[in-house]
N, CA and C atoms as a LAMMPS dump frame, in Angstrom:
ITEM: TIMESTEP
0
ITEM: NUMBER OF ATOMS
222
ITEM: BOX BOUNDS ff ff ff
-5.0000000000000000e+02 5.0000000000000000e+02
-5.0000000000000000e+02 5.0000000000000000e+02
-5.0000000000000000e+02 5.0000000000000000e+02
ITEM: ATOMS id mol type element x y z
1 1 1 N 0.815 -1.191 0
2 1 2 C 0 0 0
3 1 3 C 0.858 1.254 0
4 2 1 N 2.101 1.133 0.347
5 2 2 C 2.977 2.288 0.351
6 2 3 C 3.664 2.433 1.684
7 3 1 N 4.095 3.643 1.961
8 3 2 C 4.821 3.911 3.201
9 3 3 C 3.895 3.836 4.415
10 4 1 N 4.508 3.801 5.58
11 4 2 C 3.708 3.769 6.808
12 4 3 C 2.907 5.06 6.969
13 5 1 N 3.44 6.17 6.465
14 5 2 C 2.7 7.439 6.505
15 5 3 C 1.461 7.356 5.615
16 6 1 N 1.605 6.73 4.428
17 6 2 C 0.454 6.531 3.537
18 6 3 C -0.616 5.706 4.237
19 7 1 N -0.21 4.626 4.874
20 7 2 C -1.16 3.749 5.571
21 7 3 C -1.875 4.498 6.685
22 8 1 N -1.127 5.327 7.401
23 8 2 C -1.707 6.112 8.49
24 8 3 C -2.785 7.054 7.955
25 9 1 N -2.505 7.719 6.851
26 9 2 C -3.464 8.649 6.244
27 9 3 C -4.694 7.898 5.758
28 10 1 N -4.482 6.764 5.089
29 10 2 C -5.597 5.962 4.578
30 10 3 C -6.497 5.507 5.728
31 11 1 N -5.903 5.058 6.818
32 11 2 C -6.694 4.607 7.97
33 11 3 C -7.431 5.764 8.64
34 12 1 N -6.808 6.932 8.669
35 12 2 C -7.465 8.109 9.246
36 12 3 C -8.691 8.496 8.424
37 13 1 N -8.542 8.493 7.101
38 13 2 C -9.671 8.801 6.22
39 13 3 C -10.765 7.751 6.392
40 14 1 N -10.372 6.494 6.433
41 14 2 C -11.34 5.4 6.596
42 14 3 C -12.134 5.569 7.891
43 15 1 N -11.453 5.891 8.975
44 15 2 C -12.13 6.089 10.261
45 15 3 C -13.127 7.241 10.194
46 16 1 N -12.742 8.319 9.528
47 16 2 C -13.625 9.481 9.424
48 16 3 C -14.833 9.179 8.542
49 17 1 N -14.633 8.388 7.491
50 17 2 C -15.756 7.984 6.638
51 17 3 C -16.744 7.15 7.453
52 18 1 N -16.227 6.189 8.189
53 18 2 C -17.097 5.329 9.004
54 18 3 C -17.834 6.153 10.06
55 19 1 N -17.115 7.041 10.714
56 19 2 C -17.719 7.894 11.739
57 19 3 C -18.858 8.728 11.153
58 20 1 N -18.632 9.313 9.977
59 20 2 C -19.664 10.129 9.329
60 20 3 C -20.878 9.275 8.961
61 21 1 N -20.628 8.073 8.47
62 21 2 C -21.727 7.175 8.09
63 21 3 C -22.554 6.799 9.313
64 22 1 N -21.889 6.455 10.401
65 22 2 C -22.601 6.054 11.611
66 22 3 C -23.399 7.214 12.209
67 23 1 N -22.856 8.431 12.146
68 23 2 C -23.575 9.611 12.647
69 23 3 C -24.882 9.821 11.884
70 24 1 N -24.879 9.444 10.602
71 24 2 C -26.069 9.609 9.756
72 24 3 C -26.967 8.372 9.793
73 25 1 N -26.579 7.368 10.588
74 25 2 C -27.341 6.115 10.691
75 25 3 C -27.561 5.455 9.333
76 26 1 N -26.517 5.44 8.517
77 26 2 C -26.575 4.814 7.2
78 26 3 C -25.842 3.481 7.219
79 27 1 N -26.295 2.578 6.373
80 27 2 C -25.592 1.316 6.166
81 27 3 C -24.503 1.524 5.127
82 28 1 N -23.488 0.662 5.149
83 28 2 C -22.447 0.725 4.118
84 28 3 C -23.076 0.606 2.737
85 29 1 N -24.054 -0.277 2.597
86 29 2 C -24.694 -0.482 1.29
87 29 3 C -25.434 0.766 0.824
88 30 1 N -25.991 1.544 1.764
89 30 2 C -26.673 2.794 1.407
90 30 3 C -25.689 3.788 0.791
91 31 1 N -24.556 3.956 1.459
92 31 2 C -23.551 4.913 0.982
93 31 3 C -22.973 4.441 -0.345
94 32 1 N -22.669 3.157 -0.432
95 32 2 C -22.112 2.604 -1.669
96 32 3 C -23.056 2.849 -2.839
97 33 1 N -24.332 2.587 -2.633
98 33 2 C -25.318 2.767 -3.709
99 33 3 C -25.4 4.232 -4.126
100 34 1 N -25.482 5.138 -3.147
101 34 2 C -25.561 6.569 -3.453
102 34 3 C -24.306 7.065 -4.16
103 35 1 N -23.172 6.472 -3.833
104 35 2 C -21.902 6.883 -4.439
105 35 3 C -21.638 6.167 -5.762
106 36 1 N -22.482 5.192 -6.104
107 36 2 C -22.289 4.445 -7.343
108 36 3 C -21.121 3.475 -7.262
109 37 1 N -20.902 2.92 -6.063
110 37 2 C -19.775 2.016 -5.847
111 37 3 C -20.267 0.621 -5.494
112 38 1 N -19.441 -0.358 -5.766
113 38 2 C -19.694 -1.722 -5.337
114 38 3 C -19.634 -1.759 -3.81
115 39 1 N -20.582 -2.442 -3.191
116 39 2 C -20.642 -2.493 -1.72
117 39 3 C -19.384 -3.08 -1.097
118 40 1 N -18.844 -4.123 -1.723
119 40 2 C -17.629 -4.748 -1.188
120 40 3 C -16.44 -3.79 -1.257
121 41 1 N -16.338 -3.063 -2.362
122 41 2 C -15.251 -2.094 -2.504
123 41 3 C -15.399 -0.982 -1.464
124 42 1 N -16.623 -0.476 -1.307
125 42 2 C -16.844 0.577 -0.314
126 42 3 C -16.436 0.102 1.081
127 43 1 N -16.799 -1.12 1.419
128 43 2 C -16.451 -1.673 2.736
129 43 3 C -14.936 -1.717 2.92
130 44 1 N -14.209 -2.061 1.864
131 44 2 C -12.742 -2.089 1.94
132 44 3 C -12.179 -0.683 2.143
133 45 1 N -12.767 0.297 1.473
134 45 2 C -12.328 1.688 1.657
135 45 3 C -12.557 2.097 3.107
136 46 1 N -13.722 1.76 3.641
137 46 2 C -14.056 2.151 5.008
138 46 3 C -13.179 1.452 6.044
139 47 1 N -12.682 0.273 5.712
140 47 2 C -11.773 -0.441 6.619
141 47 3 C -10.313 -0.055 6.389
142 48 1 N -10.043 0.762 5.385
143 48 2 C -8.675 1.158 5.085
144 48 3 C -7.904 0.104 4.328
145 49 1 N -8.616 -0.837 3.715
146 49 2 C -7.973 -1.917 2.965
147 49 3 C -7.833 -1.602 1.478
148 50 1 N -8.473 -0.53 1.031
149 50 2 C -8.378 -0.119 -0.369
150 50 3 C -8.048 1.366 -0.412
151 51 1 N -7.188 1.731 -1.335
152 51 2 C -6.801 3.129 -1.52
153 51 3 C -7.751 3.739 -2.549
154 52 1 N -8.612 4.635 -2.104
155 52 2 C -9.601 5.25 -2.986
156 52 3 C -8.993 6.437 -3.729
157 53 1 N -9.416 6.602 -4.963
158 53 2 C -8.968 7.752 -5.757
159 53 3 C -9.668 9.014 -5.258
160 54 1 N -9.196 10.135 -5.717
161 54 2 C -9.829 11.404 -5.373
162 54 3 C -11.273 11.463 -5.833
163 55 1 N -11.538 10.915 -7.016
164 55 2 C -12.902 10.886 -7.553
165 55 3 C -13.797 10.036 -6.654
166 56 1 N -13.301 8.87 -6.254
167 56 2 C -14.08 7.982 -5.387
168 56 3 C -14.341 8.636 -4.038
169 57 1 N -13.337 9.27 -3.465
170 57 2 C -13.533 9.957 -2.184
171 57 3 C -14.563 11.074 -2.318
172 58 1 N -14.541 11.783 -3.431
173 58 2 C -15.52 12.844 -3.666
174 58 3 C -16.927 12.267 -3.719
175 59 1 N -17.093 11.129 -4.394
176 59 2 C -18.405 10.475 -4.465
177 59 3 C -18.883 10.057 -3.077
178 60 1 N -17.982 9.52 -2.278
179 60 2 C -18.335 9.089 -0.916
180 60 3 C -18.713 10.296 -0.062
181 61 1 N -17.941 11.357 -0.151
182 61 2 C -18.216 12.577 0.612
183 61 3 C -19.585 13.133 0.241
184 62 1 N -19.9 13.169 -1.048
185 62 2 C -21.215 13.654 -1.49
186 62 3 C -22.325 12.738 -0.998
187 63 1 N -22.109 11.424 -1.073
188 63 2 C -23.124 10.458 -0.622
189 63 3 C -23.388 10.596 0.875
190 64 1 N -22.357 10.922 1.633
191 64 2 C -22.503 11.098 3.078
192 64 3 C -23.091 12.462 3.44
193 65 1 N -23.053 13.397 2.501
194 65 2 C -23.568 14.737 2.761
195 65 3 C -22.73 15.513 3.76
196 66 1 N -21.411 15.316 3.679
197 66 2 C -20.489 16.024 4.569
198 66 3 C -19.529 16.877 3.743
199 67 1 N -18.741 17.691 4.423
200 67 2 C -17.728 18.494 3.743
201 67 3 C -16.443 17.681 3.629
202 68 1 N -15.655 17.987 2.622
203 68 2 C -14.389 17.27 2.45
204 68 3 C -13.483 17.453 3.662
205 69 1 N -13.569 18.594 4.31
206 69 2 C -12.739 18.841 5.493
207 69 3 C -13.143 17.963 6.678
208 70 1 N -14.344 17.392 6.626
209 70 2 C -14.775 16.462 7.673
210 70 3 C -14.09 15.107 7.521
211 71 1 N -13.637 14.801 6.317
212 71 2 C -13.079 13.484 6.007
213 71 3 C -11.564 13.525 5.815
214 72 1 N -11.098 14.531 5.099
215 72 2 C -9.687 14.59 4.732
216 72 3 C -8.842 15.144 5.877
217 73 1 N -7.71 14.487 6.151
218 73 2 C -6.829 15.003 7.202
219 73 3 C -6.22 16.338 6.795
220 74 1 N -6.004 17.169 7.77
221 74 2 C -5.463 18.51 7.499
222 74 3 C -3.973 18.506 7.721
């Protein structure tokens, strides 16, 4: 997946995505469908097992109805 710093960032984003989803009481399948993603792939992104592209992260952020600053590390 890359350097340990990359893994740390990916896991931080994954945690924030999951936190946002749970705050909205949404299922992983709900977010995946709204974002136009495969449910299994979305689950991997949320667990930090898949590195999502910028486009994919944008779709997830829109599906969650949050700001990018809520998800992306500063």
